[in-house]
N, C-alpha and C positions, 0 to 999 in steps of 0.2 A: 843696547839694553839686552837684546836677545842673546848676544854672545856672552855678556857678563853672567846672565842667569844660567846659560848652558854650562859655563865653567863652574858655577856654584853647584849645579846639579852633579856634575862630574866629581868634584871634590867631596861632595856629601857622601858619595859611595867609595871612591877610590882611595881617599886619604886614610881610611880606616883599614887596618890589617884584616884581610878577608881570608877565612880558612880555605884550604884547598878545595874542599867539597862544595864551598859556596862560590867559587870563582865563576862558574857558569851562570848561576842565578844573579850574581852581582853584575856581570857583564850584560845580561839580558835586562836587568833593572835599569842600568844606565841608558841603554838604547831606547827602552820604552819611555824613560823619563825625558830624553831628548825629543822623542816624537810627541810626547804629551806637551812639552813646552812649545813646540812649533804650532801645535793646534791652539794652545792657549793664546799665543801672540796673534793668531788669526781671528780670535773671537769665537772659535768653535769650542765653547766651554763644555758642552755635553760630551763631545768626543774626547776632549782633553781629560775630563774627569775619569772616564773609563780607563784611559792609559795611566794616569797617575795612580789610581787604585791598583791597577795590575802591577805596576812597578813596585809599589809599596808592599804588595803581597809577596813579590819575589825576594825583595830585600828591604825590610822596613827602614824607613828614613823619615825624620821629622820634616825634611824638605818636601818629600812627596805628600805627606799629610797636610802640610801648609797649603800647597797648591790645590790639593783636592778640596779643602775648605774654601779656598778662594773661588774655585769653579762653582761650588754650590751657592756661594753668595752672589756670583754673577748671574746664576740661573734663577735668582729669587727664591731659592730653597733655603731660606734663612734658618729655619728650625734645624735642619740637618747640618747646616754650616756651623751653627752654634755648638751642636754636639761634637762635631769634628774638631773645631777649635779648642773646645774644653778638653777633649781627650789628648790633644797635642800639648796643651798647657800642663796637664797632669802627668804626662809621660816622664818616666825616670830616665835621665840621660847620664851615662857614665862620665866621670871626670876626664877620661881619656878620649872622649868623643871629639871629633873635629869641631872647630869653631862654627862652621856653617850650620851644624846641627843645633847648637845652642842659640845661634842667631835666628834660626827658623822658629824655635820655641818662643823666643822673646817677641818676635814679630807676630806670632800667633796670639800671644796673650794681649798684645796691644790692639790687634784687630778685633779680638773678641769683645773688648769693651765697646768699641765703636759699633760693632754689629748688634750687640744687645740693645743699644739705644735705637737702632733702626727697625727692630722687629715690631710690626704693628700688633695691636692688641684690642680686645673688645670686652666689655662687660654687658652681659645680657640680663635684662630685668623682665620679668613676666608680670603682666597686668591681668587681673581676673583669674588667676590660677590659685591652686591650693598647695599645700606642702608636699603633695604627691606629684607635682608637675615634674616632667623630665625634659632635658635639652639634649639634642644631638646636633653636632656641628660637623658637616662633611662626613656623615655616617659614623661618627664616633661620639660617645657620651662625654658631656662636659658639665661642669657645675654652674648652676644658675646663681648670678650675683657675684661670680668670681672672675678675675681678669684672665682672659684666654689669649695666649700668644698664637699668632697665625702667620703664615707666609703672605706676602702681598698677593692680591688677586681677588677674585670673586669667591665667596663662601656661602654655603647654604645652612640655614638655621631652622630646626624643626622643634616645636614645643608641643608636647602631648600631656593631657591631663583629663582623666576620667571620661574618655571617649571623645574629647575635643582635641582638635589639632590646628595649629597655625604655622605656616611656612613663610620665611622671609629670606632675602638674599642681601648681601652687602659686599661692596668692593672696598678693599683696604689697600692703602698706599704705604710705602715705607714711612716710618716714624708716626704713623697714625695711632691715636688713642681715642677709641670710639665707645659710646654708650648706645646700646640698642634696646629699645623697649618693644616687646612683642605682646600684643594684646590678644588674648584668647577670645573666640567668638562667644557672645552671650547666648545662653540657652534658657528659654522661658521655662520656669519651674512648673511642674504639673500641679495645678491647684485643685484638681478634681478631688472630691472626698473619696477616701478609700472605699472600695466596694466591700460590702459585707455579705457573706453568704447566708441566706435565709432558707430554712427548710421548706420544702414544697408542701402545699396543702394536701394533695392526694396521698402523699407518703405518710403525713401525720395522721390523716383520717384512717388509713389502713392499719397503721400501728396501733391507734387507739381502739379501733373495732376489734382487731385481732387480739390485743391484750385483754379487752373486756371479755371476749369469748373464751380465752384461756382461763381467766379467773372464774367465769361462770361454769366452765366445764369442770374445774376442780371442785367448786361448791356442790354441783349436782353429783359429781362422783362420790363425794363424802356422804351425801344424802342417800345415794344408791347403796353404798356399803352399809349404812345404818339400816336401811329398809331390808336389805338381804339378810343382815344379821338378825333383825327382828323376826323375819319370816321363819327362820330355823330355830330360834331360841325361845321366842315368846309364843309357844304353842298352847292351845287350850288344854284344860285339865283332863279332858277326855282322851288326850293323846298319850300313849305309853311308848317310851323309847322312840320318839319321833314318828311313831305309827299312829295315825289318826283315823277315826271312823270316817266312812265314806260320806256321811252327812255333813262333815266339816271340811272335806277335801277341797271343794270349790272355793270356799272362803280363803283357804290357805294358798291355793293356786293363784287366786286373784292378787293376793299380797305379793307373791313371788313375781308375777307378771309386772306388777308396778315397779318392783325393784329392778327387774331387767330393763324395763323401759327407761328408768332413770340412768342406768348404766350406759345404755345405747346413746341417750342424749348427751351424757357426759363425754363419751368417746368422740361423738360428732363435734361437740363444741371445742374440745381440745385440739383435734386434728384440723378443723376449719380455722380455729384461732391461730394455730401455728402457721398455717399456710398464708393467711392474710397478713400476719405480723411479718413473716419473712418477705412477702411481696412489698410491704410498706418500707422495710429496711432497705431493700434493693432499690426501690424508687428514690428514697432519700439519698443514697450513695450516688446513683446515676445522675440525679439532678445537681448534686453538689459538684461532681466532676465536670459536668457540662457548664456550670456557671463559672468554674475556675478557669477552664480552657477557652471559653468564648466570651466571658464577661457579660453574658446575657442569662436570663432565667433558663431553667432546665427544660426538659422535653415537654413538660406539661404547660409551660408558657406563663405561669403566674406564681406570685409569691405573696407572703404576708405583707 
C-alpha cells in the first residue's frame, strides 16, 4: 500500500511537463511528499500535514491537497478538513493533467460527502433570555437557535443577557446532533416603589420667608418713594420756590425723615430677603443632590 501511494505521489508531479525553472521546486515537492506519506502511514498525522502542505506550496497538486484534508480528518479537525476537501473539489484541473490528479479530486469529492455527515452539530436554546441575549462558543459569536457545526471534543458555551451570564460545556462525538438548553439565572425584580425627591422643609421655609421679605421690601420702597415725593412737592402755601418759613421747617423735616426711614426699611427687607431666598435655594439643591446620591433625606434629615 505504501509503495503504491508513493508511486501515485511521484506520478502526480513527474508525469506533468515541468518548466525548467520549476524543476527544483518539483523535485523538492516530490521528496517532501514522500516524507509526508511515510509519516501518514505511521499515524503521525500532524507532522504529515505540515509536510503535505509544504509540498503543495512548492508545487500545487490535488494529491497533496487530498492527503492534507485526510490528515485534518484524522486529527478530528473536521471543519478545516471540510474546507480543504471543498477547495479540492472546486479546483479547476486542466484536461491535460495526469489521471492521478483527477482521481484525487474524485476521491476528495466522495470523502467530503462522508465527512459532512460526520461533523457534529448543536442547536443552542436560551431559556429566560430576551431578544438581546448573545451566545459565544469557544470564544466566537454564534447564533442562538441555529445549527452550529463543531469539531469533535469539548466546547464551551456562554450566554449573556442584560448583565446575566450562564456558562455550559458539552462534549461532542462524531455524527452527534445535539440540542442544548441554557437557562439564564433568575433575577428577582426590584419591587420597591421608586423614590421620589421631596423638597426639604428648611429650604422651603427660607425661600418663603425670603420671598415675602422681597415683596415687602418692594412695597415699602414704593411707599418711601411716594412719601419722599410728597415731602418735596406737597409743600405748604407759605413756602415759595421750595423755601419755607422756619416755623414750618420741623414739620417738613419730620415728613422727610419718615420717607428716609421707609427707604431704609425697604433696602433692608430687599437685601435680607435676597440673602434668605438664596440660602433657601442652595439648601433645596444640596438636599436634592444628597437624596439622589444616597437614597436618604438630605442634610437636614427630614422631608414632607
